[in-house]
C-alpha positions in Angstrom: 2.9 -142.5 43.8 4.9 -140.5 46.1 7.6 -140.2 42.8 4.6 -138.3 40.8 3.5 -135.8 43.6 7.1 -135.4 43.8 7.4 -134.8 40.2 4.2 -132.3 39.8 5.3 -130.5 43.1 8.9 -129.7 41.5 7.6 -128.8 38.4 4.8 -126.4 39.7 7.7 -124.4 42.3 10.2 -124.3 39.5 7.2 -123.1 37.4 6.2 -120.6 40.2 9.6 -119.1 41.5 10.0 -118.2 37.5 6.9 -116.7 37.3 7.4 -114.8 40.4 10.8 -113.6 39.2 9.6 -112.1 36.2 7.1 -109.9 38.2 9.5 -108.6 40.2 12.0 -108.3 37.2 9.4 -106.4 35.5 8.4 -104.5 38.8 11.7 -103.1 39.7 12.0 -102.3 35.7 9.2 -100.2 36.3 10.8 -98.2 39.1 9.1 -99.7 41.8 11.3 -99.3 45.1 9.1 -101.6 47.3 7.7 -100.0 49.4 4.3 -101.4 49.8 5.6 -104.2 51.4 3.5 -106.1 54.1 3.7 -108.4 57.1 1.4 -111.5 57.1 1.2 -114.5 59.6 0.7 -117.8 57.3 -1.1 -120.8 59.4 0.5 -123.8 58.6 -1.3 -127.6 58.8 2.2 -129.4 58.9 3.3 -131.3 61.7 6.7 -132.4 61.2 9.2 -129.8 62.0 11.2 -130.7 59.1 8.6 -129.9 56.7 7.4 -127.0 58.2 11.4 -125.9 57.7 11.3 -127.1 54.2 8.0 -124.8 53.3 9.7 -121.6 55.3 12.4 -122.2 53.1 10.9 -122.5 50.0 8.6 -119.3 50.5 12.1 -117.6 51.1 13.5 -118.6 47.6 10.3 -117.2 45.4 11.3 -113.9 44.9 8.9 -111.2 46.3 8.1 -113.3 49.7 10.7 -113.5 52.3 9.8 -115.8 55.4 11.3 -114.5 58.5 10.4 -116.4 61.8 8.4 -119.2 62.7 6.8 -119.4 66.2 7.1 -121.9 68.9 4.6 -124.8 67.9 5.6 -124.7 64.3 2.4 -123.3 62.9 2.7 -120.1 61.8 5.5 -118.8 59.5 5.6 -115.0 59.8 6.2 -113.8 56.0 7.4 -110.5 54.2 5.6 -109.6 50.8 6.8 -107.1 48.8 3.3 -106.1 47.3 0.3 -106.0 49.6 -1.9 -106.6 46.5 -0.3 -110.2 46.2 -1.1 -111.2 49.7 -4.1 -113.7 48.3 -2.4 -115.0 45.3 0.8 -115.8 47.8 -1.6 -117.5 50.4 -3.3 -119.6 47.4 0.0 -120.4 45.7 2.0 -121.4 49.5 -1.1 -123.4 50.6 -0.9 -125.3 47.0 2.6 -126.0 47.5 1.9 -126.9 51.0 -0.5 -129.3 50.1 1.8 -130.9 47.5 4.8 -130.8 49.8 2.9 -133.0 52.3 1.9 -135.3 49.3 5.6 -135.4 47.7 7.1 -136.0 51.4 
């Protein structure tokens, strides 16, 4: 079943990257300077170090968010979001990506 989860993970992630890329492009076209950013801590339940690093990189590849640091225990990622209002959506989408990442790998 892992190949099916991997395929679903890939399609879902590609869709979310495209969706957020378009949203950021529209914001830029409207003249946003990105001065409403926020730093948040994302607590992960992933245990293996390489999975946490993979999630760290997946977050950074998504437009509008940038991973900054992973704590010593590998359970918290510091993330900069371009917009404060995107916090709840970011947490929901990243939670789903994390679950799919766990199932696919």
